[in-house]
ROKE-427750 format. One record per atom (N, C-alpha, C): x, y, z; residue in one letter. Coordinates in steps of 0.1 Angstrom, whole numbers, plus 5000, padded with zeros to 4 digits. Layout:
BEGIN
XYZA...
//
This chain:
BEGIN
868105267538M866405257536M866105357525M865305287519A864905417506A863505477516A863105587510V862305687514V860905637508V860005667519V858505617512V857505717521V856505757518D855505827524D854205767528D853905827539V852605737545V851305857546V850305787538D849105897539D848005827550D848005917563D847405867572D845905997572D845005927566D843706007565D843906127558D844806167547G844706297543G846106367546G846906327557V847906377563V849106287559V849906327550V851206267544V852506287548V853106207556L854406217562L855306127559L856506147557P857706047555P857405937565P857505807561F857905707571F859105727579F858905737592A860105727600A860205577608A861305537608A861305397615A861605427629A862105537634S862205567649S860905567654S859705637646I858505647654I857905527654I857805457644L857305307644L857905217656L859405217654A860405157668A859605207679A859305307683R858805387695R857405307701R856505297689D855105237689D855605107693D856205037690L856704877693L856904867706L858004957710V858704957725V857504957733V856905067729T855305087738T854504967737T854404887730A853804777730A854704657735A855604687741G856404567744G857204497738G857704517730M859104487724M860304517727M861404447728P862504487733P863104607724P863704707730T864204797722T865204777712T866004677714A867204607709A866504557693A865204487697D864704437685D863704537677D863104647682A862304717677A862704787662A863704877664L864204957653L864804897640L865504747640P865604687631P864404627625P863104597633L861904557625L861304667618L861504777626A860804877617A861604927607A862904917604R863504937592R863004827582R863004727584R862304627577R861204647571R860304707579V859004737575V858904867563V860104937567G860205067560G860805007543G861904917545D862504887531D861404817526D860604687531E859604647522E858304747516E857904837523L857004937519L857805007505L858905047507A860005107495A859905037485A860004887488S860304797474S859204767466S858004817472H856704807464H856504907450H857605017450G857405107439G856705227442G855705227450Q855005337454Q855205447463Q855405567459P855805707466P855205717479P853905677479V853005697491V852205577490V851905547506V851205437509V850305467520V849205377522S848205437532S848805377546S848205437556S848305397570S848005237572S847205207564A846505087564A847504967560A848405007548V849204927544V850404917553V850605027559L851705047571L851304957580L850204947585G849904867596G849704697590G849404677579S849404527573S850904467572S851904557569E852904537567E854004507580E853604587589T853804587603T853404457608T852104447612A851404327614A852304177610A852504187595R853204057588R854804057595R855204147597Q856804127603Q856704067617Q855604147625L855604077638L855303957636L854203897630A853903797629A854903667625A855603737615A856903627612A858103637622A858203687633C858903677645C858203627657C856803597651G856403517665G855903617675G855703757673E855403837682E854103907684E853303777689Y851803797687Y851103887697Y852003897708G851503977718G851704147717G852804147710V853204277710V852204317700V851704237689L850904257677L849604307682L849004197691R847804247697R847804397704R848704437713R848804527719R848704667711R849704647701L849704767689L848604797680L848004677676R846704707669R845604787679R845804727692V844704787698V845204947702V846304967703R847005097705R846405197693R846705127682W846205217667W845205247670W844205137669W842705167669W842305257680W842805237691M842305337702M842705477698M843905507691R844205627689R843705697675R843305587666T842605647654T841005687656T840205577662E838905567663E838405657672E839305647683R838705757696R837105717699R837005587701V835805557705V835405587719V834505597727P834205617742P834605497745P835405487758V836105337765V836305417776V835705317788V836605357802V836905227806V838205217813I838805097816I839005127831I838405037839A838305077854A839304977861A840205027869I841304917873I841304917890I840804817897G840704837910G841604727916G841804757929G842904707937G843004767950G843604697962T843604757974T845104847974T845304907988S846604977985S847904887985S848804947980G849904847975G850104757963G849104757956S848604677944S849204727932S849804847933G850304947921G849204997911G848005017915K847105027905K847205147900K847905287908S847905387903S848805417892S850205347896T851405347883T851005257875T850405147877V850005077864V849005137855V848105187861S847005287852S847605367845S848405457850Q849105557841Q849905507829Q850705387835E851505327822E850205267813E849105187814V848405137808V847605257800V847305347805A846705487797A848005527789A848705537792Q850005597782Q850205487768Q850205397771R850505277763R849105257750R848305307757L846805287748L846005417744L847305507747G846905637741G845605707747G845505697761I844105747767I844705867776I844305977774D845006097780D844606127797D843206057798A842606097812A842605967822A843305997831V843205927842V842905957855V842005887863V841305957875V841305857884V841505897896S841505797906S840005807916S839505697922T838405707929T838805777941T840105797944D840405857958D840106017956D840206057944V839906217939V838306237940V837806157938V836206127942V835906117953V836406057962R835906017976R836506197983R837406257979A838006347985A837106477983A836506487972I835506587967I834406567977I833706457978L832706407984L832706437999L834106418006R834506458019R834306628022R834706708009V834506828014V833306888011V832206808006T830906848003T830206788012T830206678018L829606618028L829906628040L829506648050H829706668065H829906538069H831306508077P831606378084P830306338091P829506388097E828406358105E827606268097E827406328082M826406258075M826906128067M828306138065L828705988060L830005988065L830105948078P831305898087P832505818080P831905738072A832705628065A833605688057A833405788049L834205858042L835405938045L835305948059S836606028067S837505938067S837905838066E839005728066E839305638054E840605598054S841105528046S840305408046S840505368031S839205218028S839905088040S841005098044F841305008054F840805038068F840505158070S840605198085S839105268085S838105248074A836905288077A836005228088A836205138093Q835705078106Q835405218119Q836605268118R837005358127R835905448127R835405488118M834105588119M832905538116M832805398114F831505338114F830605328122F829505368122R828305348132R827205288129R827005188133S826005078130S825904958141S824804908141N824504788147N824504678141N824804658128L824804548120L825904438125L825404348122E826304218126E827204198115E828404108119G829304098108G830704158107G831504148097N832804228099N832804368096N833204428107R833204588107R833704628096R835004608094L835804658082L835104648071L834804558065L834204518050L832604558052L832104598062V830704638063V830904798055V831904858065A832204998065A832605028050A833704968048F834504968035F833404958023F832504868024E831304858016E830404968013E830205038026Q829405178026Q830205288019Q831405278020Q832205368016Q832505368001Q832405247998A832605237984A831605197975A830205227981T829105207974T828805367971T828905447980I828905617977I829905637968I831205627969V832305667962V831805607945V831305477943S831205417932S829905477925S829105537932H827805607926H828405747920H829005817930A829605927924A830505887910A831605827911A832405797899A831605737888A830405677890L829705637877L829005767869L828805867878G828506007870G829706047861G830706017868L831906067858L832105957846L832005867848V831905737838V830805777826V829605817832R828505847823R828705967812R829506057821R829906207812R830906157804R831606087809T833006037797T832305957786T831405877787I830905837776I830105907763I829305987774K828206087767K828806167757K830006227762E830906317754E832006247745E831806127744G832906037735G834206037739G834406047751H836006057758H836505897761H837705877764Q838505787768Q839005787783Q838905697792L839105727805L839605607811L841005587818V841105507828V840605567843V840105467850L839505517863L839905407869L840805447883N841105347891N841105387904N841205277914G841105277929G840405167935G840605197947V840105067959V838405067959V837905157954H836505157953H835905107943H836505037935I836004987922I835904857927I834704797930V834304697935V833204617925V833604517918P832304457907P831204407914P830304457908G828904367913G828304457927G828804557930L828604637940L827604747936L827804797925V826704897920V826704857907V825304877900D825004807887D825604927875D826204887866V826604977854V826204897843V825304977834P824604957823P825204857812P824304747810A825404657802A825904737789A825204807782D825404887771D826704987771D827005017782W828205097785W829305027780W830405117774P831905047770P832605067782P832304997793Y833104987806Y833804857806Y835004847809F835704727812F836504727824F836204617835S836604627849S837704527849S838804567856Y839804487858Y840304477874Y840704397882M841204367895M842504317893M843404417904L844904367906L844904317917L845804217920T845904157933T847604117937T847904137948V848904087954V849103937958V849703867952P849203727959P850203687971P851203777970D852103717982D852403817991D851903798005R852103868017R853203958021R854203868021D855503948020D856004038012D855804037998D855804097987D854904237988D853804217995H852904337999H853704428007H854204358020R854604418030R856004488023R857004428017R857904508009R857704608003R856504627994R856204747987R856004877995R855304828007F855204938014F856405008023F857104918027E858404958030E859105038022E858904998008A859805127995A858905237996A857505227998R856905357997R857105458012R857805398019F858205488035F859005578027F860105538018A861205638016A860505748012A859505768004T859205878001T857805928005T857405878015S855605898019S856005998031S855306078035D855506188047D854606108059D854006008056R853605948067R854405858076R853905818089P855005748097P855105608090P856205538091A856705448087A855805338088A855105328102D854505208105D852805238098D852505338093Y851205388089Y850705258083Y851305208073Y850705098062Y851204948070Y852104958074Q852504818082Q851604758094Q851004868099S850304838110S848804788108S848704838092R847004778089R847304698077R848304588074L848404528067L847504378067L847204368077A846304248080A845104318075A844604428077A843304488070A843104488056A844404548051I844904568035I844704408028I845104318035R845304178030R843604138032R842904138040E841904108043E840904168028E841104328027L840404368017L840604318002L842204277999D842604227989D841804087985D841604007995D840803897994D839203937991D838904007997Y837504087996Y837304117979Y838204197973L838004257961L838204137951L839304047954V839403947943V838203847943V837703827956G836403707957G835203787949G835003937949H833803997944H834203967928H835504007926S835703987909S835503857902S836003767909R835703587905R834403577904R833703617912R832103597913R831503677902R831903807898A831403857888A831903847875A832903757873G833703757860G834303847856G834703927866V836104027862V837403977862V838104007853P839703947851P840304007865P841103897869V842003917880V843503937877V844204017876V845704017871V846504027883V847403927887E848303957899E849404057896E849704137904S850504227904S852104197910S852804177899V854004117906V855404207898V856004167892E857304307884E856204387874E856504507875F855904607871F855804587853F856604567847E856404547832E855704427829E855704337837Q855204217836Q853504227838Q853304307846T852004337854T851104417840T851804527837V851304597827V851004537814V851904437811A852004377796A850704257800A850504207812D849404097811D848204177814D848004297821L847104387823L846404417805L847504467798I847204517785I846604407778I847104287780D846804187770D845304127771D844904147785V843504117789V842504247783V842904357784I842004497777I841904467768I843304417757A843304407744A842104287737A842204177743M841304077741M840104117743M839604187754D838104237756D838004327746D838704467743L838204547735L838204497717L839204387714E838604317701E837504237702E837204187713K835704127710K834804217711K834704297718A833504397720A833604497705A834604517700F834504627691F835004547676F835304427677A835804357665A836504467656A837804477663I838904557660I839704467647I839704537637P840404457621P841804417628P
//
């Protein structure tokens, strides 16, 4: 393969097929296909007879090669990844879901593939609130999302689990919005995840670059098996989640219902790679629409 340099905003470096291939794999292309395509891109760039090409030309040729192979999903994810990495516009991606939905691991992978450095869980926000505010003031903060009713003190009618969870989620969400506001004001990018992300529960200004998504586990048995796998590495008793599965499933239904009423995309959490790809596809379409990504 002939050598060609790429000018990326004044920084000129030799084209490296291995680096492009890594980006293609990150965007979901099979490893066996990524390097051959990257080499074809390099050969085509070198055939132009120009010793230096711009990063825009590199992007255009990569897009042409991907389109020729029918890899439109990879193309969309790669385009958004490159745009996020180069433009660095403030963006907050919020990923909700109940325990066992995979939101933490999926969020970390989504952030890595989009080039976002910061990932924060609402559980961290809740933990800070718990050590700041006495349990007697806000008892609902002292329990897990699916056990909040144990500390709930109210004469309100209705489902005690959901009423207590809403109280907890409202408090945590307002605190998390402070983090979101700061992120946007300072021009940063953030992936926020947690069970306390409940669409429609608190108002998010319409002009904020805030994009919300919900993960759900459609199959009860699959949900149970996930907790069984977690027991192998958890210091909690083996029955901690199993005994609360009914409450967790109830919260899952509640979160999905709120999301659909609010028009928030709901992504089924199934096999890990598929879940990540499905979520990034939805995120990419939303970002393309919101920012007119070229």
